N, CA, C and O atoms as CSV, one atom per row, in Angstrom:
chain,resi,resn,atom,element,x,y,z
A,1,MET,N,N,137.793,-32.823,284.231
A,1,MET,CA,C,138.360,-32.413,283.357
A,1,MET,C,C,138.001,-32.958,281.955
A,1,MET,O,O,137.883,-34.154,281.690
A,2,THR,N,N,137.831,-31.855,281.024
A,2,THR,CA,C,137.234,-32.258,279.850
A,2,THR,C,C,138.301,-32.091,278.852
A,2,THR,O,O,138.980,-31.065,278.868
A,3,THR,N,N,138.528,-33.142,277.869
A,3,THR,CA,C,139.519,-33.333,276.832
A,3,THR,C,C,138.782,-33.325,275.688
A,3,THR,O,O,137.675,-33.843,275.538
A,4,LEU,N,N,139.564,-32.591,274.709
A,4,LEU,CA,C,139.179,-32.268,273.304
A,4,LEU,C,C,140.141,-32.749,272.201
A,4,LEU,O,O,141.357,-32.578,272.281
A,5,GLY,N,N,139.531,-33.359,271.169
A,5,GLY,CA,C,140.458,-33.607,270.290
A,5,GLY,C,C,140.396,-32.410,269.092
A,5,GLY,O,O,139.594,-31.478,269.150
A,6,VAL,N,N,141.221,-32.559,268.172
A,6,VAL,CA,C,141.747,-31.278,267.140
A,6,VAL,C,C,140.373,-30.473,266.614
A,6,VAL,O,O,140.384,-29.248,266.497
A,7,GLU,N,N,139.268,-31.228,266.327
A,7,GLU,CA,C,138.332,-30.385,265.804
A,7,GLU,C,C,137.561,-29.491,266.972
A,7,GLU,O,O,137.255,-28.302,266.891
A,8,GLU,N,N,137.351,-30.328,267.992
A,8,GLU,CA,C,136.702,-29.440,268.899
A,8,GLU,C,C,137.495,-28.377,269.573
A,8,GLU,O,O,137.043,-27.258,269.818
A,9,ALA,N,N,138.840,-28.823,269.895
A,9,ALA,CA,C,139.759,-27.490,270.123
A,9,ALA,C,C,139.570,-26.533,269.106
A,9,ALA,O,O,139.156,-25.396,269.331
A,10,ALA,N,N,139.859,-26.961,268.009
A,10,ALA,CA,C,139.815,-25.692,266.885
A,10,ALA,C,C,138.300,-24.825,267.164
A,10,ALA,O,O,138.250,-23.615,267.385
A,11,LYS,N,N,137.475,-25.461,267.118
A,11,LYS,CA,C,136.326,-24.969,266.996
A,11,LYS,C,C,136.469,-23.906,268.233
A,11,LYS,O,O,136.323,-22.710,267.981
A,12,LEU,N,N,136.738,-24.310,269.492
A,12,LEU,CA,C,136.914,-23.639,270.687
A,12,LEU,C,C,137.698,-22.180,270.507
A,12,LEU,O,O,137.187,-21.118,270.862
A,13,LEU,N,N,138.878,-22.279,269.966
A,13,LEU,CA,C,139.871,-21.545,269.669
A,13,LEU,C,C,139.506,-20.410,268.298
A,13,LEU,O,O,139.889,-19.246,268.183
A,14,ARG,N,N,138.758,-21.106,267.482
A,14,ARG,CA,C,137.979,-20.433,266.241
A,14,ARG,C,C,139.293,-20.108,265.367
A,14,ARG,O,O,139.519,-18.987,264.913
A,15,ILE,N,N,140.157,-21.260,265.178
A,15,ILE,CA,C,141.264,-21.327,264.178
A,15,ILE,C,C,140.756,-22.922,263.396
A,15,ILE,O,O,139.854,-23.724,263.641
A,16,SER,N,N,141.747,-22.861,262.467
A,16,SER,CA,C,141.191,-24.234,261.755
A,16,SER,C,C,142.226,-25.378,262.276
A,16,SER,O,O,143.320,-25.071,262.749
A,17,PRO,N,N,141.816,-26.620,262.157
A,17,PRO,CA,C,142.370,-27.572,262.864
A,17,PRO,C,C,144.021,-28.032,262.308
A,17,PRO,O,O,144.809,-28.701,262.977
A,18,ARG,N,N,144.266,-27.503,260.983
A,18,ARG,CA,C,145.719,-27.485,260.942
A,18,ARG,C,C,146.453,-26.574,261.673
A,18,ARG,O,O,147.428,-26.865,262.367
A,19,THR,N,N,145.913,-25.293,261.495
A,19,THR,CA,C,146.524,-24.144,262.477
A,19,THR,C,C,146.977,-24.834,263.535
A,19,THR,O,O,148.183,-24.910,263.772
A,20,LEU,N,N,145.946,-25.478,264.371
A,20,LEU,CA,C,146.027,-25.909,265.901
A,20,LEU,C,C,147.267,-26.983,265.828
A,20,LEU,O,O,148.279,-26.986,266.528
A,21,ALA,N,N,147.033,-27.561,265.164
A,21,ALA,CA,C,147.946,-28.985,265.178
A,21,ALA,C,C,149.501,-28.184,264.979
A,21,ALA,O,O,150.421,-28.317,265.786
A,22,ALA,N,N,149.559,-27.470,263.926
A,22,ALA,CA,C,150.920,-26.763,263.652
A,22,ALA,C,C,151.293,-26.096,264.812
A,22,ALA,O,O,152.448,-26.245,265.211
A,23,ARG,N,N,150.449,-25.322,265.478
A,23,ARG,CA,C,150.984,-24.661,266.644
A,23,ARG,C,C,151.168,-25.464,267.870
A,23,ARG,O,O,152.010,-25.120,268.700
A,24,ALA,N,N,150.369,-26.604,268.050
A,24,ALA,CA,C,150.726,-27.339,269.108
A,24,ALA,C,C,151.693,-28.250,269.122
A,24,ALA,O,O,152.041,-28.766,270.184
A,25,LYS,N,N,152.373,-28.635,267.701
A,25,LYS,CA,C,153.501,-29.126,267.524
A,25,LYS,C,C,154.730,-28.498,267.820
A,25,LYS,O,O,155.786,-29.076,268.079
A,26,ALA,N,N,154.460,-26.833,267.747
A,26,ALA,CA,C,155.654,-25.802,268.015
A,26,ALA,C,C,155.488,-25.507,269.437
A,26,ALA,O,O,156.333,-24.713,269.852
A,27,ARG,N,N,154.557,-25.959,270.391
A,27,ARG,CA,C,154.680,-25.707,271.531
A,27,ARG,C,C,154.016,-24.395,271.782
A,27,ARG,O,O,154.235,-23.852,272.865
A,28,VAL,N,N,153.431,-23.965,271.134
A,28,VAL,CA,C,152.633,-22.373,271.174
A,28,VAL,C,C,151.557,-22.561,272.021
A,28,VAL,O,O,151.481,-22.039,273.133
A,29,ILE,N,N,150.577,-23.415,271.452
A,29,ILE,CA,C,149.470,-23.950,272.227
A,29,ILE,C,C,149.408,-25.211,273.242
A,29,ILE,O,O,149.758,-26.147,272.522
A,30,PRO,N,N,149.238,-25.555,274.092
A,30,PRO,CA,C,149.243,-26.561,275.088
A,30,PRO,C,C,148.594,-27.610,274.693
A,30,PRO,O,O,147.379,-27.432,274.606
A,31,GLY,N,N,149.027,-28.779,274.386
A,31,GLY,CA,C,148.562,-30.201,273.802
A,31,GLY,C,C,149.456,-30.974,273.914
A,31,GLY,O,O,150.633,-30.667,274.105
A,32,ALA,N,N,148.979,-32.154,273.802
A,32,ALA,CA,C,149.804,-33.606,273.529
A,32,ALA,C,C,149.433,-34.931,272.664
A,32,ALA,O,O,148.407,-35.603,272.557
A,33,LYS,N,N,150.556,-34.994,272.172
A,33,LYS,CA,C,149.998,-36.102,271.225
A,33,LYS,C,C,150.180,-37.420,271.754
A,33,LYS,O,O,151.230,-37.878,272.205
A,34,ILE,N,N,148.971,-38.043,271.654
A,34,ILE,CA,C,149.011,-39.440,272.065
A,34,ILE,C,C,148.670,-40.079,271.049
A,34,ILE,O,O,147.604,-39.961,270.444
A,35,GLY,N,N,149.792,-40.984,270.739
A,35,GLY,CA,C,149.734,-41.944,269.571
A,35,GLY,C,C,149.437,-40.910,268.133
A,35,GLY,O,O,150.159,-39.985,267.759
A,36,ARG,N,N,148.489,-41.266,267.659
A,36,ARG,CA,C,148.401,-40.160,266.368
A,36,ARG,C,C,147.392,-39.265,266.463
A,36,ARG,O,O,146.903,-38.801,265.433
A,37,GLU,N,N,147.005,-38.952,267.519
A,37,GLU,CA,C,145.911,-37.939,267.798
A,37,GLU,C,C,146.292,-37.096,268.755
A,37,GLU,O,O,146.693,-37.495,269.848
A,38,TRP,N,N,146.195,-35.762,268.408
A,38,TRP,CA,C,146.270,-34.629,269.774
A,38,TRP,C,C,145.228,-34.558,270.663
A,38,TRP,O,O,144.042,-34.575,270.336
A,39,VAL,N,N,145.674,-34.473,271.842
A,39,VAL,CA,C,144.600,-34.318,272.925
A,39,VAL,C,C,144.572,-32.839,273.743
A,39,VAL,O,O,145.680,-32.465,274.129
A,40,PHE,N,N,143.796,-32.243,273.950
A,40,PHE,CA,C,143.881,-30.819,274.439
A,40,PHE,C,C,143.159,-31.028,275.841
A,40,PHE,O,O,142.255,-31.863,275.870
A,41,LEU,N,N,143.493,-30.314,277.051
A,41,LEU,CA,C,142.248,-30.039,278.135
A,41,LEU,C,C,141.906,-28.774,278.088
A,41,LEU,O,O,142.698,-27.832,278.118
A,42,GLU,N,N,140.472,-28.688,277.996
A,42,GLU,CA,C,139.646,-27.574,277.725
A,42,GLU,C,C,140.238,-26.357,278.793
A,42,GLU,O,O,140.463,-25.195,278.453
A,43,VAL,N,N,140.377,-26.776,279.804
A,43,VAL,CA,C,141.023,-25.811,281.096
A,43,VAL,C,C,142.252,-25.181,280.351
A,43,VAL,O,O,142.296,-23.978,280.096
A,44,ASP,N,N,143.069,-25.906,280.077
A,44,ASP,CA,C,144.652,-25.423,279.441
A,44,ASP,C,C,144.143,-24.183,278.273
A,44,ASP,O,O,144.496,-23.006,278.350
A,45,LEU,N,N,143.401,-24.648,277.389
A,45,LEU,CA,C,143.077,-24.108,276.238
A,45,LEU,C,C,142.421,-22.754,276.589
A,45,LEU,O,O,142.654,-21.745,275.924
A,46,LEU,N,N,141.620,-22.764,277.620
A,46,LEU,CA,C,140.829,-21.374,278.255
A,46,LEU,C,C,141.991,-20.552,278.692
A,46,LEU,O,O,142.087,-19.359,278.404
A,47,ALA,N,N,142.826,-21.173,279.354
A,47,ALA,CA,C,144.032,-20.457,280.276
A,47,ALA,C,C,145.055,-19.957,279.127
A,47,ALA,O,O,145.588,-18.895,279.448
A,48,PHE,N,N,145.442,-20.429,277.937
A,48,PHE,CA,C,145.992,-19.930,276.894
A,48,PHE,C,C,145.244,-18.578,276.375
A,48,PHE,O,O,145.811,-17.486,276.335
A,49,LEU,N,N,143.889,-18.803,275.982
A,49,LEU,CA,C,143.322,-17.891,275.516
A,49,LEU,C,C,143.259,-16.633,276.369
A,49,LEU,O,O,143.365,-15.507,275.882
A,50,ARG,N,N,143.107,-16.836,277.469
A,50,ARG,CA,C,142.964,-15.599,278.640
A,50,ARG,C,C,144.700,-14.843,278.502
A,50,ARG,O,O,144.918,-13.636,278.405
A,51,GLN,N,N,145.405,-15.578,278.521
A,51,GLN,CA,C,146.913,-15.129,278.166
A,51,GLN,C,C,147.097,-14.192,277.198
A,51,GLN,O,O,147.829,-13.207,277.293
A,52,GLN,N,N,146.180,-14.618,275.920
A,52,GLN,CA,C,146.391,-13.737,274.910
A,52,GLN,C,C,145.767,-12.299,275.234
A,52,GLN,O,O,146.283,-11.328,274.680
A,53,TYR,N,N,144.854,-12.140,275.964
A,53,TYR,CA,C,144.457,-11.030,276.410
A,53,TYR,C,C,145.065,-9.804,277.172
A,53,TYR,O,O,144.519,-8.710,277.313
A,54,THR,N,N,146.101,-10.124,277.564
A,54,THR,CA,C,147.128,-9.244,278.359
A,54,THR,C,C,148.554,-9.116,277.396
A,54,THR,O,O,149.394,-8.229,277.546
A,55,LYS,N,N,148.603,-9.934,276.634
A,55,LYS,CA,C,149.769,-9.789,275.555
A,55,LYS,C,C,149.520,-8.649,274.934
A,55,LYS,O,O,148.372,-8.441,274.542
A,56,GLU,N,N,150.639,-7.600,274.701
A,56,GLU,CA,C,150.835,-6.510,273.770
A,56,GLU,C,C,150.626,-7.045,272.544
A,56,GLU,O,O,150.809,-8.246,272.343
A,57,PRO,N,N,150.191,-6.148,271.532
A,57,PRO,CA,C,150.076,-6.306,270.196
A,57,PRO,C,C,151.545,-6.402,269.671
A,57,PRO,O,O,152.444,-5.623,269.987
A,58,ALA,N,N,151.656,-7.412,268.869
A,58,ALA,CA,C,152.897,-7.428,268.149
A,58,ALA,C,C,153.298,-6.125,266.970
A,58,ALA,O,O,152.575,-5.770,266.040
A,59,THR,N,N,154.417,-5.663,267.266
A,59,THR,CA,C,154.816,-4.472,266.626
A,59,THR,C,C,155.594,-5.010,265.384
A,59,THR,O,O,156.432,-5.911,265.409
A,60,CYS,N,N,155.131,-4.233,264.184
A,60,CYS,CA,C,155.937,-4.493,263.149
A,60,CYS,C,C,157.544,-4.102,262.874
A,60,CYS,O,O,157.912,-2.940,263.051
A,61,PRO,N,N,158.444,-5.101,262.449
A,61,PRO,CA,C,159.761,-4.841,262.858
A,61,PRO,C,C,160.103,-3.860,261.680
A,61,PRO,O,O,161.177,-3.279,261.838
A,62,SER,N,N,159.377,-3.538,260.469
A,62,SER,CA,C,159.724,-2.417,259.832
A,62,SER,C,C,159.400,-0.878,260.173
A,62,SER,O,O,160.001,0.093,259.712
A,63,THR,N,N,158.168,-0.857,261.208
A,63,THR,CA,C,158.060,0.547,261.700
A,63,THR,C,C,158.402,0.347,262.885
A,63,THR,O,O,157.929,1.338,263.440
A,64,SER,N,N,159.079,-0.466,263.947
A,64,SER,CA,C,159.406,-0.254,265.235
A,64,SER,C,C,160.749,0.177,265.060
A,64,SER,O,O,161.096,0.981,265.926
A,65,LYS,N,N,161.506,-0.068,264.318
A,65,LYS,CA,C,163.098,0.052,264.370
A,65,LYS,C,C,163.574,1.730,263.841
A,65,LYS,O,O,162.839,2.336,263.061
A,66,LYS,N,N,164.505,2.182,264.220
A,66,LYS,CA,C,164.475,3.408,263.522
A,66,LYS,C,C,165.365,3.161,262.507
A,66,LYS,O,O,166.446,2.584,262.620
A,67,ALA,N,N,164.796,3.690,261.353
A,67,ALA,CA,C,165.744,3.444,259.799
A,67,ALA,C,C,167.158,4.069,259.986
A,67,ALA,O,O,167.466,4.974,260.760
A,68,VAL,N,N,167.915,3.423,259.150
A,68,VAL,CA,C,169.365,3.941,259.085
A,68,VAL,C,C,169.290,4.751,257.847
A,68,VAL,O,O,168.898,4.310,256.767
A,69,ARG,N,N,169.662,5.880,258.054
A,69,ARG,CA,C,169.375,6.968,256.653
A,69,ARG,C,C,170.607,6.569,255.657
A,69,ARG,O,O,171.718,6.132,255.956
A,70,SER,N,N,170.236,6.762,254.805
A,70,SER,CA,C,170.848,6.485,253.486
A,70,SER,C,C,170.554,7.558,252.291
A,70,SER,O,O,169.499,8.134,252.022
A,71,GLY,N,N,171.744,7.632,251.708
A,71,GLY,CA,C,171.599,8.603,250.530
A,71,GLY,C,C,171.925,10.026,251.266
A,71,GLY,O,O,172.442,10.229,252.365
A,72,GLY,N,N,171.320,11.175,250.024
A,72,GLY,CA,C,171.907,12.468,250.726
A,72,GLY,C,C,173.113,12.884,250.978
A,72,GLY,O,O,174.102,12.154,250.904
A,73,SER,N,N,173.131,13.881,251.241
A,73,SER,CA,C,174.621,14.554,251.401
A,73,SER,C,C,175.549,14.436,252.565
A,73,SER,O,O,175.134,14.520,253.721
A,74,VAL,N,N,176.846,14.236,252.252
A,74,VAL,CA,C,177.461,13.893,253.370
A,74,VAL,C,C,178.423,14.918,254.018
A,74,VAL,O,O,179.192,14.750,254.965
A,75,SER,N,N,178.113,16.383,253.027
A,75,SER,CA,C,179.054,17.509,253.346
A,75,SER,C,C,178.679,17.815,254.415
A,75,SER,O,O,177.491,17.637,254.688
A,76,ARG,N,N,179.617,18.408,255.423
A,76,ARG,CA,C,179.349,19.281,256.400
A,76,ARG,C,C,179.051,20.629,256.681
A,76,ARG,O,O,178.598,21.237,257.651
A,77,ILE,N,N,179.493,20.960,255.388
A,77,ILE,CA,C,179.379,22.524,254.957
A,77,ILE,C,C,177.760,23.435,254.896
A,77,ILE,O,O,177.421,24.596,255.127
A,78,GLN,N,N,176.980,22.040,254.406
A,78,GLN,CA,C,175.699,22.454,254.649
A,78,GLN,C,C,174.939,22.874,256.091
A,78,GLN,O,O,174.015,23.662,256.291
A,79,THR,N,N,175.522,22.228,256.792
A,79,THR,CA,C,175.183,22.343,258.159
A,79,THR,C,C,175.646,23.372,259.080
A,79,THR,O,O,174.993,23.692,260.073
A,80,THR,N,N,176.883,23.950,258.733
A,80,THR,CA,C,177.453,25.112,259.385
A,80,THR,C,C,176.724,26.126,259.304
A,80,THR,O,O,176.144,26.412,258.256
A,81,PRO,N,N,176.609,27.011,260.665
A,81,PRO,CA,C,175.813,28.112,260.568
A,81,PRO,C,C,176.086,29.358,259.503
A,81,PRO,O,O,175.228,30.113,259.044
A,82,GLY,N,N,177.512,29.367,259.236
A,82,GLY,CA,C,177.838,30.474,258.380
A,82,GLY,C,C,177.621,30.242,256.756
A,82,GLY,O,O,177.849,31.117,255.920
A,83,TYR,N,N,177.113,28.837,256.437
A,83,TYR,CA,C,176.901,28.274,254.996
A,83,TYR,C,C,175.890,29.638,254.460
A,83,TYR,O,O,176.503,30.541,253.890
A,84,VAL,N,N,175.015,29.734,254.558
A,84,VAL,CA,C,174.328,30.684,254.060
A,84,VAL,C,C,174.727,31.969,253.849
A,84,VAL,O,O,174.549,32.449,252.729
A,85,GLY,N,N,175.322,32.733,254.863
A,85,GLY,CA,C,175.945,33.727,254.680
A,85,GLY,C,C,177.001,33.548,253.527
A,85,GLY,O,O,176.964,34.358,252.601
A,86,GLN,N,N,177.894,32.592,253.519
A,86,GLN,CA,C,179.177,32.716,252.537
A,86,GLN,C,C,178.127,32.193,251.087
A,86,GLN,O,O,178.578,32.421,249.965
A,87,LEU,N,N,177.157,31.708,251.187
A,87,LEU,CA,C,176.571,31.153,249.759
A,87,LEU,C,C,175.984,32.584,249.030
A,87,LEU,O,O,176.077,32.905,247.845
A,88,GLU,N,N,175.299,33.387,250.242
A,88,GLU,CA,C,174.866,34.744,249.534
A,88,GLU,C,C,176.002,35.628,249.072
A,88,GLU,O,O,175.904,36.399,248.117
A,89,GLN,N,N,176.992,35.482,249.746
A,89,GLN,CA,C,178.201,36.358,249.197
A,89,GLN,C,C,178.806,35.948,247.942
A,89,GLN,O,O,179.184,36.749,247.087
A,90,LEU,N,N,178.886,34.739,247.853
A,90,LEU,CA,C,179.291,34.271,246.411
A,90,LEU,C,C,178.334,34.334,245.488
A,90,LEU,O,O,178.725,34.259,244.323
A,91,ILE,N,N,177.344,34.435,245.650
A,91,ILE,CA,C,176.054,34.910,244.424
A,91,ILE,C,C,176.227,36.171,244.091
A,91,ILE,O,O,176.252,36.561,242.924
A,92,ALA,N,N,176.370,36.955,245.179
A,92,ALA,CA,C,176.388,38.571,244.981
A,92,ALA,C,C,177.667,38.815,244.198
A,92,ALA,O,O,177.629,39.548,243.211
A,93,ARG,N,N,178.786,38.242,244.585
A,93,ARG,CA,C,180.111,38.456,243.581
A,93,ARG,C,C,179.708,38.052,242.115
A,93,ARG,O,O,179.794,38.802,241.142
A,94,LYS,N,N,179.261,36.770,242.105
A,94,LYS,CA,C,178.953,36.186,240.754
A,94,LYS,C,C,177.957,37.294,239.791
A,94,LYS,O,O,178.170,37.528,238.601
A,95,ARG,N,N,177.056,37.781,240.452
A,95,ARG,CA,C,176.038,38.708,239.982
A,95,ARG,C,C,177.010,39.990,239.598
A,95,ARG,O,O,176.856,40.497,238.487
A,96,SER,N,N,177.855,40.441,240.358
A,96,SER,CA,C,178.464,41.888,240.004
A,96,SER,C,C,179.394,41.677,238.832
A,96,SER,O,O,179.783,42.504,238.007
A,97,ALA,N,N,179.707,40.188,238.956
A,97,ALA,CA,C,180.837,39.777,237.659
A,97,ALA,C,C,180.356,39.648,236.497
A,97,ALA,O,O,181.070,39.682,235.495
A,98,SER,N,N,178.991,39.471,236.462
A,98,SER,CA,C,178.469,39.091,235.191
A,98,SER,C,C,178.807,39.906,234.198
A,98,SER,O,O,179.033,41.094,234.429
A,99,THR,N,N,178.917,39.207,232.529
A,99,THR,CA,C,178.893,40.138,231.660
A,99,THR,C,C,177.699,40.828,231.337
A,99,THR,O,O,177.783,41.773,230.553
A,100,THR,N,N,176.738,40.551,231.753
A,100,THR,CA,C,175.370,41.326,231.165
A,100,THR,C,C,175.361,42.853,231.959
A,100,THR,O,O,174.854,43.882,231.511
A,101,ARG,N,N,176.057,42.693,233.241
A,101,ARG,CA,C,175.923,43.964,234.049
A,101,ARG,C,C,176.952,44.921,233.325
A,101,ARG,O,O,176.657,46.042,232.909
A,102,SER,N,N,178.274,44.295,233.224
A,102,SER,CA,C,179.520,44.984,232.635
A,102,SER,C,C,178.870,45.764,231.429
A,102,SER,O,O,178.936,46.991,231.349
A,103,ARG,N,N,178.308,45.060,230.602
A,103,ARG,CA,C,177.876,45.821,229.223
A,103,ARG,C,C,176.694,47.104,229.364
A,103,ARG,O,O,176.555,48.017,228.551
A,104,GLN,N,N,175.925,46.906,230.580
A,104,GLN,CA,C,175.167,47.795,230.784
A,104,GLN,C,C,175.482,49.053,231.391
A,104,GLN,O,O,175.010,50.152,231.100
A,105,ASN,N,N,176.406,48.751,232.345
A,105,ASN,CA,C,177.437,49.869,233.032
A,105,ASN,C,C,178.187,50.733,232.078
A,105,ASN,O,O,178.097,51.960,232.072
A,106,SER,N,N,179.149,49.829,231.039
A,106,SER,CA,C,179.870,50.521,230.123
A,106,SER,C,C,178.932,51.207,229.011
A,106,SER,O,O,179.541,52.035,228.332
A,107,GLY,N,N,177.782,51.062,228.733
A,107,GLY,CA,C,177.108,51.606,227.701
A,107,GLY,C,C,176.485,52.862,228.249
A,107,GLY,O,O,176.066,53.719,227.471
A,108,ALA,N,N,176.412,52.999,229.456
A,108,ALA,CA,C,175.859,53.966,229.948
A,108,ALA,C,C,176.524,55.358,230.408
A,108,ALA,O,O,175.823,56.246,230.894
């Protein structure tokens, strides 16, 4: 079995030595701190690397969750089926009761 120090292990994984040490400390990457030095087994690092192949890509929390709708109208009258018909009748009544039409009709 081959053991690697931080520098060699970081080169193998193609990450910085600081990142490797931080991830080893967080137990994300397998390794052991013996005294002041981190020691990594090459076979463990290769197994860790192979595991990364099968992991699904991380999803972004902001796009993977359904957004809670905010704002907009809360009135249910806009979604009722007869709303458009009622609105058209109201507009027609207002047009027929307008002063412009009344003057045109009385002058003719």
